[in-house]
N, C-alpha and C positions, 0 to 999 in steps of 0.2 A: 600494583594496585593492592591496597589493603582494605579488607572489609572487616568491621568491629564487632559485628553480632556473631555470637558462637552458637545460636540455635540452630536445630536441624533444619526447621521450615526456612529459616533465613538463608542457609547454605543452598537448599534448594531453589529458592527465588533467585538468588545471585546466578546459580549456574543456568538456570532456565532463561532468565533475562539476558544473560550475556549471549546466548544462542539467538534470542528473540530481536535483540535492540535494534539490529540492522534494518528492520521493517519499518521502524518509526524514528527512534533518535537520530540515527546517521544519514536517514533519508533527508533531513532538515540541514539547510544552510544555517547553522548557528553561528551565533558571534563570540567564538573562542580566539584567543591568541594561538599561535603555533605551540608555544610552550605549555599552554593548558591541554591542548589536544594530545601532546605527548604524555603529559602527566597523567591524563585521564584515558589511556590506551586501552579500549575495549578490545581491539584487534589482538594486543599482546597477551590478554588472558586467554583468548581462544587458541592462538598460537602454542601457548604453553601447555595445552593439553585438555581444556575443558571441551568435551565432545558437542558436536553439532546435533540438533534433534534429528537429522536425517536418519540417525540411526534407530530411531524409535519407530521409524516407518516399517511395519511388518504386515505382510498378507494384506495389502490394500485391496478395496473391492475392485474387481474388473467392470468397468463401464462400457457398454456397448454404444456404438455411434447411433445417434437419433437422426430422424428426418428433420431437415431444415424448416423452419416455419419463420418467415420474415414479416409476420405480424408484430407490431411493436418495435420495429427496426425502420431506418431511413435509409434510403439509397444515396451514396455519395459518390457523384461523378468523379472520375478520375482527372488528374491535372498535375501541375507543377507547383512547387511551393519553396520557400526559403527555410529551412529546418534549423533549429538551434537558436542559441542565444550567446552574445560576447559577453554577457554579464556572469555567467558561471563557466569555470574552467573545464568541466566535463561536457559542456554543451557547446564547445568550440571545435572547429569553425562552423560558422554559418554556412550552410551549403545548399544547393539546389537538389530537389528530390522529385521524381516523376513517379506517380501511382497509377495504378488501375484502379477502376471504380469498385466499391465494396458496400455492403449493407452494414450498419451499425446500430446497436440497441440504443433507443431513444434515451434510456436511463441506466443507472447502475442496477445489477441484478437484485432483485428484492428478497426479503425474508419469505415471501409468499411463494416466490419462484423457486427459491433453494429447497424449500419445504417439499414442493412438489417432486423435485429431483430425488430428494432423500426417500420420500414415500415410495418411488418407483424403483429405487436401486437398492435401498438399505445402506446406502454409503454412509461410511464413518470419517468425518474429518479428522486432519492431523491433529487438531486440539482435544479431539475425544478420544484418541487411541492411547494405550498404555505406554509408558516410557519403560526403556530398556534398563533393568537394574545394572547391568554390565557397565553402563555409560556413567554411572553415578555411584562407584564404589564406597564412598563415604557416607552415603545416605541410606537409611534402612528402607527397604522395598517397600513398607506400608507407607512411606510418606511420599513415594513417587507417584503422585496423583496427576491425571490428565488436567490440563488448563491452559490458559493463554493470558497474554499481557492486557491490562486495562489501565487507561490514563486516569490517575487520581490527582486531583489538585493538590498542591501544597498547602499548609496553613498559614504560611507566611510567605514573604519574598524570599528566594533562595538563589544562589549562584547557578548559572546554566551551564556549569562545567560537567555534570553528571546525570544523565537523563534518568538513572535508576531512583531518583528522588521522586519522580512523579509517574513512574510506571511501576505497577504491581504485577507480579504472576499470581493469578486468581485461580485456585482451585476449581474446576468445573466450568470455567469460563469458556464458552464455545458459541457457535452461530446461533443455536438455539437457547443459550443462557449467557447473553452479552455481558452481564456483569458478575457472572457466576451464579452458584447454587442459589435457588429461590427466585432468580430473575426469569423472564421469559420474553418471547417476542409477540405474546398477545397484544393487540393494540397497535403493534409496529409491523404489521404485514407490509406495509407500504414503505418501510424503511429499507436502506441498502443492507444486504446481508455483510456481516464483519467477522473476524476472526477465521479468516480463510487464507490458507497457504496458497502457493502457485499451483501445487498439486490438485488442490480441491478446485481452484477454480477453473482449470483445464479440464478436469472430470466432468464438471458441470456443462462446460461449452461442447464437450464432445457428446455428452447425452443429448443436449439440445440440438445437434447438428450444426454446431457453429465451431468458432475457435476464438482464442484471445487476440487481440489486435498487435500488430508490429507496432514498434514504437513510432515508426514514421506514419502509419494510419491513425494513430491516436492523436498525434500532435496536428496532422492535417485536418482532422475532423473538428478538433478543439479551436483552431484558428478560424474556421467558419468561412474561409476565402479571403480573410484579411489578414495583412502582415504588417510589420514594424509596429506593433502595440505592446505596451508594457505588460496588460493583461490580456487574457483571451477574450475579455468582453470589450476592452477598450483602453484608453490610457489614464482615465480618472478611476481612482480606487472606489469612490462613492458616486457614480453618475446621476446626476440629479438629487444628489443627497441621499440616495438609497443604497442599501447593500444589495449586491445582486449575486452574491455567493457566500456559502457558508463557512467563514473562516473565523479566527479567533480575534475578539475585540477585548481590550483591557491589558491587564499585565501578567504575562506568562510567567510561571504556571500556577499562580495563585488566585488571580482574580479575573473571571470572565464576566464582562459587563452585560452580555447577551444582547447587544444592540441589533444583532441581525435576527433575532427571535430564537436562537438555539444555543444551547451549551455543549450539546454532543452532536450526533448526525441527525440531519433533517429528513423528512420524508422525500422520496424522489418527486422532482417536478415543484418543489417548494420556491425556486427561483427561476427567473426567465430563461428560455431556452436561447441558444445561438442561432445563427442565421440557416443552420442545417437542420435545425429542430431538435438539438441534443440538450439535454439537461445535465446540470452539476459537471461540467467538464473541467470546472474549477473548484476546489474545496470540497467539502462534504466528507469523502473518504478517498483516500489514495485508491488507485486502480492497477491492477496487474497488467503488464504487457509481456508479450512472448519473448521479446529479445534479451538474450544474455547481457549483464552489465559490464562495461569496461569503460574507464574514464576517457580513453583515447578513442572510442569507437568511430567517431565521425572523421578522425583522421585518414581512415581507410575504407569508409562507407561507399558502397556503390551508389550510383545515381538513380538506377530504375529499381523500384519495389525492393527496397533494402530489408534484409530480415535479420540484421545485427550480426555480432560476431558469432564464431562457431563454439565458444565457451566464454566463461566469466573470468574476470580477474578484478579484484578490488585491493589495492595496496594497503588500505585500512585493515583488512581481514583477508589475507592472501589464501587462506584455507577453506573460505566459505564460498558456495555456489550461489550466485545472486543473478536475479532478474530484474528488469527496468520496472519501476512504479511510476505513475504520472498523475498530475492534477493536483496535488497536496491534499489536505483534509481540513476539518473543523478546528485542527490545532495549529494551523499555519499562520503566522502574522509577522508583521516586520520586528516584533520583539524577539522571536526565536527562529521561525522557519519561513523563509521566503521562496520555497520552491513551489508555489503555486502560479509564479509569475510565468508568462509565455516563452515557451522553448526550454524551461527549465527541466531537469531529470531528478528522479527520486532511484532508489535502489533497495532491495530487499533480499534477505537470505531465504531460499525458496521454500523452506519448512516452516517459515515464520508467520504468525498472524497476530492481529491485535484489533482493538475495537474501533480503529479508524482506517482499517484496510478492507477493501472490497474489490469489485471488478464489474466490466461490462464485456459483451462479446461483439463479435463481427462475423459475417458470412460472405462468402464469395458469390458471384452472380451464377445463377443456375445454368 
């Protein structure tokens, strides 16, 4: 892959985005041909020596386990269901899973909730931590600024071959400054927190006396006791001619028509809950799960309370450690990303974050 910009900041942007891209672009099932995917191999760039941002994690704050508070959660009775989807290669085979009951947050963790965690622990998210100059020998140390990836619409229609066209590495972008320096979460306290890595989400869950859901728990809860449906809400994209989830309408990535009322993330509980009382299990922001990602995980999955494989492997990026993400985001549509459909899976490199990635928690019965 060749990049034509020779500026220092562009080199930094490329390096960081190559490490971050698995959290957003590759999680989606985009409409590329096999030859286009080969020509646009982000994985090859990483395999050839661009370091993972994992090396930037130094002296992470130690978080003590908190006491579980199940207010704001719903109890989901255990049971059996058919997990997976025949539509996606890494979601096959569809298989029966039995789960014990668990509590789940009714909505994604909000900015206000995450702010309480940060105030109590002084925790610094991965996006806020310094980058290690040793990992970027060709970039002056003063240019290695903390930041994260922000979706930026293109001015005109573009080929969908290269996600770097609509993802920008923005210095200063993090959970408290979602669009970078000068932005804030003021007035967005009830929006889902974003720019969180898997480590950040797990740290919050531990502090709250909870944990991240397994992939099986997440899908079981999202299905709401229903099976054989195209979407978690049903088989119609717009039941009753109404949008029931925050996804992308228009032409991706240059024109969002905002038919559902939102261009970016929406406040939690903006759309109807499912039959279990859970909001935004489809769209809004991707949600981290605890399971390591492997495309063939379902071929060897156990039938009772599966927790996923013991390690990760993604043939697209063999050297990256990835965890499962679920639910899709406000950027998903039939134009580009269809992994908001029932039974589909996402994946993300564990130290990566973006402005369409968040989480929710679960808890075991006391």
